[in-house]
C-alpha positions in Angstrom: -68.3 8.8 -10.6 -67.8 12.5 -11.3 -64.6 12.5 -13.3 -62.5 15.1 -15.0 -59.7 14.4 -17.5 -57.3 17.4 -17.5 -55.5 17.5 -20.8 -57.5 15.3 -23.1 -54.9 14.3 -25.7 -54.6 10.8 -27.2 -54.3 9.1 -23.8 -57.1 11.2 -22.3 -59.4 10.4 -25.3 -58.8 6.7 -24.9 -59.6 6.8 -21.2 -62.7 8.9 -21.9 -63.9 6.5 -24.6 -63.5 3.6 -22.2 -65.4 5.3 -19.4 -68.3 6.3 -21.7 -68.6 2.9 -23.3 -68.6 1.2 -19.9 -71.1 3.7 -18.5 -68.6 4.4 -15.6 -69.4 8.0 -15.1 -72.0 10.2 -13.4 -70.5 13.2 -15.1 -67.3 13.6 -17.2 -65.4 16.8 -17.9 -62.9 16.8 -20.7 -60.5 19.8 -20.9 -58.3 20.9 -23.7 -57.1 24.3 -25.0 -58.5 23.6 -28.5 -62.0 22.2 -28.0 -62.4 21.5 -31.7 -60.1 18.5 -31.1 -62.8 17.1 -28.8 -65.7 17.3 -31.2 -66.2 13.5 -31.2 -67.4 13.8 -27.7 -70.1 16.4 -28.4 -73.6 15.2 -27.7 -72.8 12.6 -25.1 -75.0 12.7 -22.1 -73.4 14.1 -19.0 -70.1 14.8 -20.8 -68.9 18.4 -20.7 -66.1 19.9 -22.8 -64.2 22.9 -21.4 -61.0 24.8 -21.8 -61.3 25.8 -18.1 -59.5 23.4 -15.8 -60.8 25.1 -12.7 -64.4 24.6 -13.8 -63.7 20.9 -14.3 -62.0 20.6 -10.9 -64.9 22.3 -9.1 -67.5 19.9 -10.7 -65.6 16.7 -10.3 -64.3 14.4 -7.6 -61.7 12.3 -9.5 -59.1 14.3 -11.5 -57.2 12.3 -14.1 -54.1 14.3 -15.2 -53.1 13.5 -18.7 -51.1 16.6 -19.8 -47.6 16.9 -21.2 -45.0 16.6 -18.4 -43.8 20.1 -19.0 -47.2 21.5 -18.2 -48.0 19.4 -15.1 -46.4 21.7 -12.5 -48.2 24.8 -13.6 -51.5 23.0 -13.8 -51.1 21.6 -10.3 -50.2 25.1 -9.0 -53.3 26.5 -10.7 -55.8 23.9 -9.4 -54.3 23.7 -5.8 -56.6 26.4 -4.3 -59.7 24.5 -5.6 -58.8 21.0 -4.3 -60.9 19.7 -1.4 -60.9 16.7 0.9 -62.9 14.6 -1.6 -60.7 15.0 -4.6 -58.7 12.0 -5.9 -55.8 13.0 -8.1 -54.6 10.4 -10.6 -51.5 11.3 -12.6 -50.7 9.5 -15.8 -47.5 11.5 -16.4 -44.4 9.3 -16.7 -41.4 10.3 -14.5 -43.3 12.8 -12.3 -43.0 11.3 -8.8 -45.6 11.3 -6.1 -43.2 13.3 -3.8 -42.9 15.9 -6.5 -46.7 16.2 -6.7 -46.9 16.3 -2.9 -44.4 19.2 -2.9 -46.7 21.2 -5.0 -50.2 20.5 -3.7 -49.4 19.0 -0.3 -49.2 15.4 1.0 -52.7 15.6 2.6 -54.3 14.7 -0.7 -55.3 11.4 -2.3 -52.5 11.1 -4.9 -52.3 8.1 -7.3 -49.9 7.5 -10.2 -51.2 5.4 -13.1 -49.0 4.0 -16.0 -51.2 2.6 -18.7 -49.9 1.5 -22.1 -51.1 2.3 -25.6 -53.4 -0.8 -25.7 -55.7 1.4 -23.5 -57.1 2.6 -26.9 -58.7 -0.8 -27.4 -59.5 -1.6 -23.8 -56.6 -3.9 -23.3 -54.1 -1.8 -21.3 -51.9 -3.3 -18.6 -52.0 -0.4 -16.1 -49.7 -0.2 -13.1 -50.8 1.9 -10.1 -49.1 3.3 -7.0 -50.1 5.9 -4.4 -49.0 8.1 -1.5 -50.0 7.0 2.0 -53.3 8.8 1.9 -54.0 7.6 -1.6 -54.1 4.0 -0.4 -57.6 4.8 0.9 -58.7 5.5 -2.7 -56.6 3.1 -4.7 -59.7 0.9 -5.3 -61.2 3.8 -7.2 -58.3 3.8 -9.6 -58.5 0.0 -9.9 -62.1 0.3 -10.8 -61.4 2.9 -13.5 -58.5 1.1 -15.2 -60.0 -2.4 -15.0 -62.7 -1.1 -17.3 -59.8 -0.3 -19.7 -58.0 -3.6 -19.5 -56.3 -4.9 -16.4 -54.5 -3.1 -13.5 -52.0 -4.0 -10.7 -50.9 -2.1 -7.7 -47.1 -1.9 -7.2 -44.6 0.1 -5.1 -43.6 3.4 -6.8 -40.0 2.2 -6.9 -41.0 -0.4 -9.5 -42.7 2.0 -11.8 -39.6 2.4 -13.9 -39.3 -1.3 -14.4 -43.0 -1.5 -15.1 -42.6 1.1 -17.8 -40.1 -1.3 -19.6 -42.3 -4.4 -19.1 -45.7 -2.9 -20.0 -45.2 0.3 -22.0 -42.0 -0.5 -23.9 -43.2 -4.1 -23.8 -45.9 -3.2 -26.4 -43.1 -2.4 -28.9 -41.2 -5.6 -28.0 -44.2 -7.7 -28.6 -44.9 -5.9 -31.9 -41.4 -6.8 -33.1 -42.0 -10.4 -32.2 -45.3 -10.4 -34.1 -43.6 -8.7 -37.0 -40.9 -11.4 -37.1 -43.5 -14.1 -37.0 -45.3 -12.4 -39.9 -42.1 -12.3 -41.9 -41.5 -16.0 -41.3 -45.0 -16.8 -42.3 -44.5 -14.9 -45.6 -41.3 -16.9 -46.2 -43.3 -20.1 -45.6 -45.8 -19.2 -48.3 -48.6 -17.0 -46.9 -49.3 -13.5 -48.4 -48.6 -10.5 -46.1 -52.2 -10.0 -44.9 -52.7 -13.7 -44.1 -49.3 -13.8 -42.4 -50.0 -10.9 -40.1 -53.4 -12.3 -39.2 -51.9 -15.7 -38.3 -49.2 -14.0 -36.2 -51.6 -11.7 -34.4 -54.2 -14.3 -33.4 -51.6 -16.9 -32.5 -50.0 -14.4 -30.1 -53.4 -13.4 -28.7 -54.3 -17.1 -28.2 -51.1 -17.8 -26.4 -51.7 -14.9 -24.0 -55.3 -15.8 -23.4 -54.4 -19.4 -22.6 -52.2 -18.1 -19.7 -54.7 -15.5 -18.6 -57.6 -18.1 -18.6 -55.8 -21.1 -17.3 -53.2 -19.5 -15.0 -50.6 -21.9 -16.2 -46.8 -21.3 -16.5 -45.8 -20.8 -20.1 -43.8 -24.0 -20.1 -46.9 -26.0 -19.2 -48.6 -24.8 -22.4 -45.3 -25.4 -24.4 -45.3 -29.0 -23.2 -48.8 -29.5 -24.7 -47.6 -28.7 -28.2 -44.1 -30.3 -28.2 -43.7 -34.0 -29.0 -40.5 -36.1 -29.1 -38.5 -35.4 -32.2 -41.3 -33.1 -33.4 -41.2 -29.8 -35.4 -42.1 -27.6 -32.4 -39.2 -28.6 -30.2 -36.9 -28.4 -33.2 -37.9 -24.8 -33.8 -37.7 -23.8 -30.1 -34.3 -25.3 -29.7 -33.0 -23.5 -32.8 -34.4 -20.2 -31.5 -32.7 -20.7 -28.2 -29.4 -21.6 -29.8 -29.7 -18.3 -31.6 -30.4 -16.5 -28.3 -34.1 -15.7 -28.4 -34.7 -15.6 -24.7 -31.3 -14.1 -23.9 -31.7 -11.3 -26.5 -35.2 -10.4 -25.2 -34.0 -10.3 -21.6 -30.9 -8.3 -22.4 -33.0 -5.9 -24.4 -35.4 -5.3 -21.6 -32.5 -4.8 -19.1 -30.9 -2.3 -21.5 -34.1 -0.4 -21.7 -34.3 -0.3 -17.9 -30.8 1.0 -17.7 -31.7 3.7 -20.2 -34.8 4.8 -18.4 -32.9 5.2 -15.2 -30.2 7.2 -17.0 -32.9 9.5 -18.3 -34.4 9.9 -14.8 -31.0 10.9 -13.4 -30.5 13.4 -16.1 -33.8 15.0 -15.3 -32.9 15.2 -11.7 
């Protein structure tokens, strides 16, 4: 694949690393105003560094836009004359709708929105994808790219706000749960480093059980709860204190907030 990442900041670098490590490129252009910040990519075969977005567009088929939201419109306007029938445009910019992109470059383009999360830096992102009508013919290209950087799912664009809460904000929610588990482990006698290690790998194991077995969480809970045992005692106490309710209410509050922000932007 001939790919260009337009605006190679932290997210762009993470995507680039994943593509290079997984040998997923024929050529890769990385653009940024200050090329010194891309020095880690010097010397890689078939990877070009440039401050010229037009050069990158002309030499690539897949354009991954990873710029700041305030810069996207001007960049789309500048590259529009150089887009051809083969270009696939993948925008990672939160809150910049497909219709807004179409209004700038035209709806007769393959346009895809991608919403990864910060775990993309370690190849474990849960990335949500959606596209315009024409982009449906190239959505498999985006799936191929982001499955190399974790896992991906195609959803309607109307669900992207909710997906931001579940997957992007969700990283913070899970971090807080892991932190709480760490604090509890310290109180139970482990030192801080041991406590965090126990919390991290216990949570990873729980997720991987569901991913590997495809079970409902309650099926796995049933395997570790025994009559009058310590696990059910702890679970019931957490529920009495509102664990599930608090998490759900927090995510709903986050969703309401993101929709308020979107209305303010409009």
